[in-house]
Backbone as JSON Lines, residues from 0, in Angstrom:
{"i":0,"aa":"M","n":[2.26,24.18,44.79],"ca":[1.77,25.39,45.33],"c":[0.94,25.72,43.68]}
{"i":1,"aa":"V","n":[0.22,26.42,44.37],"ca":[-1.09,26.84,43.2],"c":[-0.61,29.28,43.15]}
{"i":2,"aa":"T","n":[-1.12,29.03,42.25],"ca":[-1.22,30.75,42.06],"c":[-2.48,30.63,41.27]}
{"i":3,"aa":"N","n":[-2.92,31.91,41.14],"ca":[-3.73,32.58,40.42],"c":[-3.85,33.25,39.4]}
{"i":4,"aa":"A","n":[-2.31,33.25,38.57],"ca":[-1.65,34.32,37.52],"c":[-2.36,33.88,36.9]}
{"i":5,"aa":"P","n":[-2.93,35.16,35.91],"ca":[-3.83,34.74,33.71],"c":[-2.68,33.8,33.6]}
{"i":6,"aa":"V","n":[-3.36,32.65,32.66],"ca":[-2.37,32.11,31.53],"c":[-2.31,32.59,30.77]}
{"i":7,"aa":"S","n":[-1.16,33.13,30.06],"ca":[-0.7,33.79,28.82],"c":[-1.7,33.6,27.91]}
{"i":8,"aa":"A","n":[-1.01,34.16,26.69],"ca":[-1.26,34.38,25.11],"c":[-0.47,32.96,25.06]}
{"i":9,"aa":"V","n":[0.19,32.86,24.72],"ca":[0.7,31.24,24.63],"c":[1.23,30.68,24.91]}
{"i":10,"aa":"A","n":[0.88,30.05,26.23],"ca":[0.19,28.55,27.24],"c":[-1.15,28.54,26.35]}
{"i":11,"aa":"K","n":[-1.61,29.37,26.37],"ca":[-3.71,28.88,25.94],"c":[-3.88,28.75,24.01]}
{"i":12,"aa":"A","n":[-2.52,29.09,23.65],"ca":[-2.18,29.3,21.71],"c":[-1.77,27.62,21.7]}
{"i":13,"aa":"A","n":[-0.7,27.0,22.73],"ca":[0.32,25.98,22.75],"c":[-1.04,24.44,22.83]}
{"i":14,"aa":"A","n":[-1.6,24.94,24.04],"ca":[-3.07,23.77,24.63],"c":[-3.84,23.56,23.35]}
{"i":15,"aa":"L","n":[-3.78,24.7,22.77],"ca":[-4.74,24.39,21.97],"c":[-4.28,23.5,20.59]}
{"i":16,"aa":"I","n":[-3.12,23.77,20.51],"ca":[-2.7,22.95,18.81],"c":[-2.48,21.93,19.43]}
{"i":17,"aa":"C","n":[-2.29,22.05,20.54],"ca":[-1.98,19.92,21.0],"c":[-3.09,19.56,21.23]}
{"i":18,"aa":"G","n":[-4.71,20.1,21.42],"ca":[-5.65,19.74,21.15],"c":[-6.11,19.34,20.3]}
{"i":19,"aa":"L","n":[-5.87,20.38,19.04],"ca":[-6.15,19.83,17.31],"c":[-5.13,18.81,16.49]}
{"i":20,"aa":"V","n":[-4.11,18.42,17.08],"ca":[-3.08,17.86,16.72],"c":[-3.79,16.04,17.37]}
{"i":21,"aa":"V","n":[-4.11,16.2,18.22],"ca":[-5.03,14.9,19.06],"c":[-5.95,14.31,17.83]}
{"i":22,"aa":"F","n":[-7.18,15.61,18.46],"ca":[-7.76,14.91,16.55],"c":[-7.66,15.17,14.86]}
{"i":23,"aa":"A","n":[-6.89,15.47,14.47],"ca":[-5.76,15.62,12.85],"c":[-5.5,14.25,12.52]}
{"i":24,"aa":"V","n":[-4.88,13.35,14.14],"ca":[-4.69,12.06,13.83],"c":[-5.55,10.38,13.67]}
{"i":25,"aa":"P","n":[-5.59,10.33,12.21],"ca":[-6.62,8.96,11.75],"c":[-6.84,8.19,13.28]}
{"i":26,"aa":"V","n":[-7.88,7.7,13.08],"ca":[-8.67,6.7,14.29],"c":[-7.48,5.18,13.97]}
{"i":27,"aa":"E","n":[-7.36,5.09,12.48],"ca":[-7.33,3.85,12.24],"c":[-6.48,3.59,10.69]}
{"i":28,"aa":"A","n":[-5.15,4.99,11.7],"ca":[-4.39,4.86,10.14],"c":[-3.16,3.86,9.09]}
{"i":29,"aa":"E","n":[-3.65,3.98,8.36],"ca":[-3.71,2.33,6.91],"c":[-2.82,2.54,6.3]}
{"i":30,"aa":"S","n":[-1.71,1.71,6.3],"ca":[-0.58,0.8,5.56],"c":[-0.4,0.59,4.83]}
{"i":31,"aa":"A","n":[0.57,1.65,4.0],"ca":[0.42,1.17,2.01],"c":[0.35,-1.3,1.71]}
{"i":32,"aa":"A","n":[0.09,-0.67,0.5],"ca":[0.14,-2.44,1.01],"c":[1.4,-2.51,-0.1]}
{"i":33,"aa":"Q","n":[1.78,-3.26,0.37],"ca":[3.04,-4.14,-0.3],"c":[2.61,-4.89,-1.33]}
{"i":34,"aa":"A","n":[3.76,-5.58,-2.95],"ca":[4.29,-5.91,-2.92],"c":[5.99,-7.31,-3.5]}
{"i":35,"aa":"R","n":[5.51,-8.16,-3.33],"ca":[7.02,-9.19,-3.04],"c":[6.7,-10.8,-4.13]}
{"i":36,"aa":"L","n":[7.75,-10.81,-4.69],"ca":[8.15,-12.49,-5.28],"c":[7.93,-13.16,-4.14]}
{"i":37,"aa":"V","n":[7.15,-14.26,-4.03],"ca":[6.89,-15.66,-3.4],"c":[7.36,-16.94,-4.41]}
{"i":38,"aa":"H","n":[6.97,-17.41,-3.44],"ca":[7.45,-19.95,-4.3],"c":[5.79,-20.19,-4.23]}
{"i":39,"aa":"C","n":[5.58,-20.08,-5.2],"ca":[4.04,-21.08,-5.31],"c":[4.34,-22.22,-6.26]}
{"i":40,"aa":"G","n":[4.59,-23.15,-5.74],"ca":[4.95,-24.48,-5.76],"c":[6.42,-24.3,-6.58]}
{"i":41,"aa":"A","n":[5.86,-25.13,-8.01],"ca":[6.98,-24.86,-9.19],"c":[7.08,-23.7,-9.0]}
{"i":42,"aa":"D","n":[7.13,-23.12,-9.58],"ca":[6.46,-21.7,-9.66],"c":[6.79,-19.9,-9.28]}
{"i":43,"aa":"T","n":[6.55,-18.53,-9.27],"ca":[7.32,-17.79,-8.5],"c":[5.9,-16.61,-9.07]}
{"i":44,"aa":"C","n":[5.62,-16.21,-7.73],"ca":[4.11,-15.69,-7.64],"c":[3.84,-13.87,-6.81]}
{"i":45,"aa":"L","n":[3.48,-13.21,-7.38],"ca":[2.94,-11.96,-6.34],"c":[2.57,-11.77,-5.73]}
{"i":46,"aa":"R","n":[3.11,-11.58,-4.76],"ca":[2.11,-11.24,-3.12],"c":[1.74,-9.81,-3.13]}
{"i":47,"aa":"L","n":[0.57,-9.36,-3.35],"ca":[0.67,-7.86,-2.7],"c":[-0.7,-8.12,-0.9]}
{"i":48,"aa":"S","n":[-0.32,-7.3,-0.38],"ca":[-0.78,-7.61,0.81],"c":[-0.58,-6.33,1.65]}
{"i":49,"aa":"G","n":[-2.05,-5.76,2.04],"ca":[-1.89,-4.21,2.7],"c":[-3.55,-4.67,4.08]}
{"i":50,"aa":"H","n":[-3.61,-3.21,4.15],"ca":[-5.19,-3.09,4.83],"c":[-6.0,-2.55,4.6]}
{"i":51,"aa":"R","n":[-7.47,-3.13,4.09],"ca":[-7.88,-2.18,4.14],"c":[-9.12,-2.0,5.64]}
{"i":52,"aa":"S","n":[-10.09,-1.13,4.95],"ca":[-11.08,-0.39,6.59],"c":[-12.02,-1.6,7.31]}
{"i":53,"aa":"D","n":[-12.65,-1.7,5.94],"ca":[-13.32,-3.41,6.19],"c":[-13.37,-4.32,5.73]}
{"i":54,"aa":"A","n":[-13.37,-5.51,6.04],"ca":[-12.77,-6.8,5.74],"c":[-14.0,-7.31,4.1]}
{"i":55,"aa":"T","n":[-14.6,-6.21,3.73],"ca":[-15.71,-6.72,3.09],"c":[-15.37,-5.71,1.68]}
{"i":56,"aa":"T","n":[-14.18,-4.34,1.97],"ca":[-14.21,-4.03,0.88],"c":[-13.12,-4.4,-0.24]}
{"i":57,"aa":"A","n":[-13.45,-4.53,-1.76],"ca":[-13.07,-5.57,-2.65],"c":[-11.81,-4.48,-3.4]}
{"i":58,"aa":"V","n":[-10.63,-5.36,-3.55],"ca":[-9.61,-4.9,-3.74],"c":[-9.36,-5.47,-5.17]}
{"i":59,"aa":"S","n":[-8.04,-4.8,-6.18],"ca":[-8.82,-5.01,-7.87],"c":[-7.74,-4.26,-8.22]}
{"i":60,"aa":"V","n":[-6.92,-5.12,-9.62],"ca":[-6.31,-3.85,-10.24],"c":[-6.77,-4.76,-11.2]}
{"i":61,"aa":"G","n":[-5.95,-3.29,-12.12],"ca":[-6.86,-3.4,-13.36],"c":[-7.45,-3.23,-13.94]}
{"i":62,"aa":"G","n":[-9.38,-3.12,-12.95],"ca":[-10.26,-3.45,-13.47],"c":[-10.56,-4.75,-12.53]}
{"i":63,"aa":"R","n":[-9.95,-5.85,-12.01],"ca":[-9.81,-7.62,-12.14],"c":[-9.83,-7.16,-10.8]}
{"i":64,"aa":"E","n":[-10.99,-8.2,-9.86],"ca":[-10.93,-7.5,-8.93],"c":[-10.36,-9.14,-8.19]}
{"i":65,"aa":"L","n":[-9.63,-8.82,-6.91],"ca":[-8.15,-10.16,-6.68],"c":[-9.24,-10.78,-5.92]}
{"i":66,"aa":"A","n":[-9.0,-12.03,-5.47],"ca":[-9.62,-13.16,-4.64],"c":[-8.74,-13.13,-3.94]}
{"i":67,"aa":"V","n":[-8.59,-11.79,-2.32],"ca":[-8.46,-12.18,-1.17],"c":[-8.19,-12.32,-0.39]}
{"i":68,"aa":"E","n":[-7.41,-12.93,0.48],"ca":[-7.54,-13.63,1.54],"c":[-7.35,-12.58,3.08]}
{"i":69,"aa":"G","n":[-7.75,-13.36,4.0],"ca":[-7.59,-12.52,4.83],"c":[-9.3,-11.42,5.69]}
{"i":70,"aa":"G","n":[-8.93,-10.43,6.54],"ca":[-9.74,-9.9,7.07],"c":[-9.87,-8.34,6.58]}
{"i":71,"aa":"R","n":[-9.29,-7.56,7.38],"ca":[-9.26,-6.34,7.28],"c":[-7.31,-6.24,6.65]}
{"i":72,"aa":"D","n":[-6.48,-7.51,7.51],"ca":[-5.13,-7.64,6.96],"c":[-5.48,-8.11,5.85]}
{"i":73,"aa":"W","n":[-5.4,-8.39,4.23],"ca":[-5.41,-8.86,3.11],"c":[-4.65,-9.67,2.8]}
{"i":74,"aa":"R","n":[-4.33,-9.6,2.24],"ca":[-3.14,-10.56,0.77],"c":[-3.84,-11.8,-0.44]}
{"i":75,"aa":"A","n":[-3.43,-12.04,-1.86],"ca":[-3.76,-11.79,-2.19],"c":[-2.39,-12.72,-3.05]}
{"i":76,"aa":"T","n":[-2.59,-13.78,-3.7],"ca":[-1.32,-13.86,-4.9],"c":[-2.03,-14.91,-6.18]}
{"i":77,"aa":"V","n":[-0.94,-14.03,-6.76],"ca":[-1.56,-14.63,-7.96],"c":[0.02,-14.94,-8.56]}
{"i":78,"aa":"P","n":[0.27,-15.99,-10.39],"ca":[0.73,-16.24,-10.22],"c":[1.96,-15.0,-11.85]}
{"i":79,"aa":"L","n":[3.21,-15.19,-11.84],"ca":[3.64,-13.99,-12.25],"c":[2.97,-13.92,-13.66]}
{"i":80,"aa":"A","n":[3.2,-15.59,-14.72],"ca":[2.02,-14.58,-16.12],"c":[0.76,-13.79,-15.95]}
{"i":81,"aa":"T","n":[-0.05,-14.28,-14.79],"ca":[-1.89,-12.92,-14.47],"c":[-0.51,-12.0,-14.52]}
{"i":82,"aa":"A","n":[0.21,-11.67,-13.26],"ca":[0.9,-10.43,-13.26],"c":[1.59,-9.26,-14.21]}
{"i":83,"aa":"R","n":[2.09,-10.36,-15.36],"ca":[2.16,-8.87,-15.82],"c":[1.62,-8.66,-17.07]}
{"i":84,"aa":"T","n":[0.5,-9.23,-17.03],"ca":[-0.75,-8.63,-17.86],"c":[-1.46,-7.52,-17.37]}
{"i":85,"aa":"W","n":[-1.13,-6.88,-15.96],"ca":[-1.32,-5.92,-15.47],"c":[-1.3,-4.6,-15.67]}
{"i":86,"aa":"P","n":[-1.65,-3.17,-15.87],"ca":[-0.99,-2.59,-16.19],"c":[0.04,-1.86,-15.12]}
{"i":87,"aa":"I","n":[1.38,-1.27,-15.44],"ca":[2.38,-0.69,-14.87],"c":[1.89,0.58,-14.66]}
{"i":88,"aa":"A","n":[2.53,1.57,-13.62],"ca":[2.04,2.8,-13.33],"c":[3.21,3.73,-13.74]}
{"i":89,"aa":"R","n":[3.34,4.94,-13.28],"ca":[4.73,5.26,-13.77],"c":[6.01,4.52,-12.26]}
{"i":90,"aa":"G","n":[6.8,4.48,-12.29],"ca":[7.04,4.15,-11.13],"c":[7.57,2.88,-11.31]}
{"i":91,"aa":"Y","n":[7.15,2.2,-12.21],"ca":[7.82,0.76,-11.55],"c":[6.88,0.78,-10.47]}
{"i":92,"aa":"A","n":[4.73,0.94,-10.61],"ca":[4.18,0.58,-8.72],"c":[3.26,0.07,-9.79]}
{"i":93,"aa":"L","n":[2.22,-0.94,-9.32],"ca":[1.0,-0.71,-9.41],"c":[0.01,-0.48,-9.16]}
{"i":94,"aa":"R","n":[-1.37,-0.05,-9.25],"ca":[-2.31,0.28,-8.57],"c":[-3.32,-0.13,-8.6]}
{"i":95,"aa":"V","n":[-3.52,-0.34,-7.4],"ca":[-4.14,-1.16,-6.7],"c":[-5.59,-0.25,-6.0]}
{"i":96,"aa":"T","n":[-6.72,-0.89,-6.45],"ca":[-7.96,-0.64,-6.0],"c":[-8.59,-0.44,-4.42]}
{"i":97,"aa":"L","n":[-8.73,0.16,-3.91],"ca":[-10.18,0.12,-2.67],"c":[-11.07,-0.36,-2.99]}
{"i":98,"aa":"A","n":[-12.06,-0.05,-2.99],"ca":[-13.9,-0.4,-2.92],"c":[-13.87,-0.66,-1.81]}
{"i":99,"aa":"D","n":[-15.28,0.28,-1.44],"ca":[-15.78,0.6,-0.65],"c":[-17.24,-0.1,-0.73]}
{"i":100,"aa":"A","n":[-17.77,-0.9,-1.57],"ca":[-19.4,-0.8,-1.8],"c":[-20.36,-0.21,-0.27]}
{"i":101,"aa":"A","n":[-20.07,-1.06,0.38],"ca":[-21.18,-0.17,1.65],"c":[-21.13,1.26,1.49]}
{"i":102,"aa":"A","n":[-19.83,2.19,1.34],"ca":[-19.55,3.24,1.96],"c":[-19.87,4.39,0.51]}
{"i":103,"aa":"G","n":[-19.42,3.79,-0.41],"ca":[-19.82,4.24,-1.77],"c":[-18.19,5.22,-2.41]}
{"i":104,"aa":"T","n":[-17.54,4.55,-1.57],"ca":[-15.51,5.52,-1.07],"c":[-14.65,4.3,-2.55]}
{"i":105,"aa":"E","n":[-13.86,4.36,-2.83],"ca":[-12.94,3.71,-3.64],"c":[-11.58,4.5,-3.33]}
{"i":106,"aa":"R","n":[-10.47,3.87,-3.22],"ca":[-8.9,4.28,-2.83],"c":[-8.14,4.15,-3.39]}
{"i":107,"aa":"I","n":[-7.29,4.74,-4.54],"ca":[-6.1,3.57,-5.19],"c":[-4.61,4.02,-4.39]}
{"i":108,"aa":"Q","n":[-4.66,2.97,-4.28],"ca":[-3.1,2.93,-3.26],"c":[-1.56,2.56,-5.01]}
{"i":109,"aa":"S","n":[-0.37,3.23,-5.13],"ca":[0.34,3.1,-5.77],"c":[1.13,1.46,-5.1]}
{"i":110,"aa":"V","n":[1.72,0.71,-5.69],"ca":[2.21,-0.33,-4.8],"c":[3.53,-0.38,-6.18]}
{"i":111,"aa":"P","n":[4.65,-0.09,-4.79],"ca":[5.73,-0.72,-5.69],"c":[6.31,-1.83,-6.12]}
{"i":112,"aa":"L","n":[6.22,-2.05,-7.1],"ca":[6.85,-3.49,-7.65],"c":[8.62,-3.74,-7.56]}
{"i":113,"aa":"P","n":[8.18,-5.15,-7.12],"ca":[10.51,-5.89,-6.96],"c":[10.9,-5.43,-8.16]}
{"i":114,"aa":"P","n":[12.18,-4.91,-8.18],"ca":[13.01,-4.92,-9.2],"c":[12.28,-5.74,-10.19]}
{"i":115,"aa":"G","n":[12.14,-5.62,-11.02],"ca":[12.39,-6.52,-12.11],"c":[11.21,-7.89,-12.32]}
{"i":116,"aa":"S","n":[11.06,-7.55,-11.21],"ca":[9.3,-9.07,-10.77],"c":[8.11,-9.07,-11.84]}
{"i":117,"aa":"L","n":[8.11,-8.11,-12.91],"ca":[7.65,-7.81,-14.45],"c":[7.76,-7.44,-15.7]}
{"i":118,"aa":"G","n":[8.84,-7.88,-15.23],"ca":[9.76,-7.51,-17.08],"c":[9.87,-8.75,-17.24]}
{"i":119,"aa":"S","n":[10.37,-9.55,-18.33],"ca":[10.97,-9.93,-19.56],"c":[11.6,-10.65,-19.12]}
{"i":120,"aa":"H","n":[12.12,-11.7,-18.59],"ca":[12.82,-12.62,-19.17],"c":[13.93,-12.28,-20.05]}
{"i":121,"aa":"V","n":[15.43,-12.19,-19.84],"ca":[16.45,-11.34,-21.38],"c":[17.1,-12.84,-21.2]}
{"i":122,"aa":"E","n":[17.33,-13.44,-21.73],"ca":[18.81,-13.88,-21.49],"c":[20.25,-13.98,-22.27]}
{"i":123,"aa":"L","n":[21.18,-13.2,-21.31],"ca":[22.54,-13.08,-21.71],"c":[22.79,-13.73,-22.81]}
{"i":124,"aa":"A","n":[23.81,-13.66,-23.92],"ca":[24.41,-14.68,-24.26],"c":[26.39,-13.89,-23.35]}
{"i":125,"aa":"S","n":[26.07,-12.62,-23.43],"ca":[27.77,-12.37,-23.05],"c":[27.06,-10.7,-22.13]}
{"i":126,"aa":"L","n":[28.61,-11.04,-21.1],"ca":[27.73,-9.98,-20.08],"c":[28.96,-8.98,-19.92]}
{"i":127,"aa":"V","n":[29.5,-7.27,-20.12],"ca":[30.88,-7.83,-20.32],"c":[30.96,-6.24,-18.57]}
{"i":128,"aa":"V","n":[31.59,-6.71,-17.78],"ca":[32.34,-5.04,-16.53],"c":[33.56,-4.97,-17.11]}
{"i":129,"aa":"S","n":[33.37,-3.53,-17.62],"ca":[34.24,-3.35,-17.16],"c":[35.02,-2.48,-15.78]}
{"i":130,"aa":"G","n":[36.01,-1.5,-15.52],"ca":[36.22,-0.65,-14.67],"c":[36.6,0.63,-15.39]}
{"i":131,"aa":"R","n":[36.12,1.63,-14.63],"ca":[36.98,2.52,-15.14],"c":[38.02,3.8,-14.44]}
């Protein structure tokens, strides 16, 4: 059934808002970078991974460019001895910089670290646990 009834102002506003939402969502949503501990031979390493808009975008931590594998989905694996020299941001996180020289843009991501991953190794002589 087709009617020629005028469209209400509310319906027009709803259609406009729905149209704007479609344009507000980025075409390529970038996922946050992640950090995890992995075995690399007999040692333990820190693996950083994430997504960048272009495979030529440089990835760095603390002003040092990382050797990354992959294209737009990248990963870098570094020994813990190297990772422990990096500056740690507030909230026990690394600040990973993605610099796109072609576009002239730079974006910084805060990457949460696995608990205790970059802390110093402490051997306990004893540990006392008591219930309250």
